[in-house]
N, C-alpha and C positions, 0 to 999 in steps of 0.2 A: 367238805367237812365229813369226817368219820369218827364216830365214837363207838367205843367197844370195851368189853371187859377183857383185861389181860389175863390169859389163862395162868401164867406162872405167878402173878401177884393176886389174882382174884380180886382185881380192883378195877374200877371204871377209869378209863382214859379219855379225856377230853382232848380232841384234836381239831385244829383249824388251820387252814393254809390260804395263802394269797399270793399271786404273782404281782411283782411291782416293776414298773418301767424305770429301773435303776441297776447300776452294776453292783455286784456283790460287795465291792470295796466301799461303795457309796452308802449301801445299806448297813454295813458293819459300822461305819462312821455315825450314821444316824442313831444307832443303837448304843454305841459306847462312848460318844463324846457327850458329856453331861449338859453342855449349853444346847446341843442339838436335841437330845433326848427330852429335856425339859420343855421344849417347844411343842411337841406333838404327842408324847406318851399320855395315855388315858382315854376312856371313852369320850365320845362328843360331849362337850359341856364341862369336861373335867379340866382343872388347871393344876400344874405343879408350882407351888409358890416357893418351895425350897427343895433342892435335890442335890445330893452329893454322890459321887461314885468313886470306887476304888476298884479298878479293873485288875484285881488279882484274886487268885483262888483264896477263899476266906474273906475277901472283901466284897463288896456289893453296892447296890443302890440303897439309899435311904431318902425317901421323898415324902414331903407333905402334899397331900392330894385333896383338893377341894372339888366337891361333886354334889350338886343337888342340895346346897346349903349346909353341907357337912364337911368337916375336915377330919382326915385321918392320915396317919403315918403308915407308909408301906416300906417293906424292907426286903430285899432280894440278897441272899448270901450265895455267892459263886461257889460251886463245886468243881466246875470245869470251864475252861475258856479255850477255844480253839480258833483263833482268828484265821480267816473270816467266816467260819462255817458253823460255829456251835457255841451256845451259851447255856449252861445248865445251872440252875440255882434252886434254892428253897425260897419260896415266896411266902411272906406272912404279913399280917398287920402288926404294928409294934407301937411302942410308946415314943415319945419325941427324942429320947436318946438313942433308940435302936437297940437298947439292951434287952428289954422285956418284950415278949410276944403277947399281943392282945387279941381278944376275940373280934371277929367280924362285927362292925357296929350295928349291923341290922340283922344278922342271922347268927344267934349264938351256937348253933349246932355246926357251923361251918368249921372245916378242919383249920387248926392252928397253922399248919404247914402244908404247902403245895410243892411237889416236885415239878419243876418247870425245865423243859427242854425246848430251846429254840434253835431251829436250824435254818441256814441260809444256803440255798442251792442256786448255782449260777446256771442261767438258761439263756445262752447268748448274751444279749446286752440287758437282759432281765434278771430278776431274782425271785425265787420262790421262798416265801418265809412259811415255816410250819411251827406252830406252837403245839406242844403236847403237854398237858397238865394231868397229874395224878394226886390224889389225896395221899399225903405222906405221914406216916406213923399215926393214922387216924383211927378213931374208934368206929364201930359199926354205924353208929348214929351220925358221926361225921362223914363217913363214907357215903351213906345214904343221902345226906344233905348235899354233898358234892355232886352226886350223880343226879339228883333232882334239879340241881342248878345249871344244868347243861344249856337250857335255852338262854338264862341270863349271862352265862359265859359267852355263848355265841353272840348275843346282843353287844356285850362290853367289847369283845375283840373285833367285831365288825366295825363298830364305831372307832375303836383305836386304829385299825387298818385304814379306815376312811381318812382319819386325821393324819396319819402317817403319809398317805397318798397326796393329800393337800400340801402338807409340809414339803415333800420332795418336789412337787411341781412349782412351788414358790422359791425354793432354795436348791436348785440344781448346783451341785459343785463338782 
């Protein structure tokens, strides 16, 4: 993991990567097939009880996430889709319709929008996933909250990657 301030944006960038024992095509499928995505996405202990996906630019994921006794809606709006190597989206919390963005339920200073770039790099029969997150259209207070949340994001994405590894081991396709 490497975290840095991006000079051209003067914004903190959260970066985390992991190598997975799966082909790039298999990884792409796990991320873009809603039935598969629903089975593994989210930190350990999290469940997606409802999830839809529209794999087009302007479309995205809209999911109900249950975690630690709380239910929240999450929304990803795709800006760029390059099969099987890249997904770029705006990640937000939303209402149940997906129309309105809402504050993070536990962190009111969290940015309403996160620019997310997920890359898939083929490495022989393995795939390296890299997640890059940046606060998007954020106030100074939101940018500071985002930077201060780096350890929480590391913990969340580590758990998510662990769950993805478990899913892949049980569901080799």
